[in-house]
N, C-alpha and C positions, 0 to 999 in steps of 0.2 A: 504494500499499499504505499502510495506516495501522497503528499499533501501539498495543495497550493493554499497558502493562507491558512483560514481555519476549517477549509472543506476537504475531508479525506478523499483522495481518487484511487479507485482500484484500477490497476494496470496488470492484465494478465501476462504470463509468459508466452514467448513465441509459439510454443508448442501447442497451446490452447487457443491462440487467437486466429482469427480468420476474417476474410472479407464478409462473409454471411454473418447476418445478425442471430447467431444461435444462442440459447440460454446456456449459461454455466452454472453447474452445480459444485458448491463447495461443501465437503464434509470435513468436520473437525474432530479430532479425537484427543481427549485428555487422557495422558499417560501417567496414571496413578496407581497402577496395579503393581503388586509385587508378586514375582514368580519364584518357584523353586530350583527352577533351572534357567540357563540364559535362552532368550528368545532371539533368533537372528533373522526375523521377519522384516522386510522394508518398511512396513507401516507400524507393525506392533513390536518395535525394537525393545528389547530389554537386556542389555549386556552389562550394565554397571553394577558390580558386586556391591552388596550391602550386608555386613556383618550383623547378626543379631545374637542376642542372648539366647541360647536354645534351653527350652524347658520341656521335658517330656519328649514327646515324638516331633516336636516342632523342628524344622530345619535350622541349622545354625547361620546359613547363608542364604539371603534372598538376592534376586535380581530385579532392577528396576530400569526404567529408561533414561537415557542420558539428557533427554529433552522433555520439557513439560507438556508438550503437544505437538501434533502433526496435522497437516492439512492435505485432503485429497481432492484435486480439482479435476473436473471432466466436462466436454461440451456434450450438449443433447442435440439429436436430430431425429426427425419423425418424417414418415411418408405417409401421405394421406391417399387412399385409394379412390 
């Protein structure tokens, strides 16, 4: 997002912008989950180790995302018959 004065302006990356006026969907993911093992998924990334005090059967090490959130963007196109 860029701003000009007090008005924010959304400028999509080249990969999802086009000459056609297509709707753009933005899906936001808040990465606040703790995982028992590393997750190497592009969107659900959780590779940062976090030591925890183990009690009983709980794991002594958790993994969380190194970023607080992610955004997935895509363009939409429909064909009317």
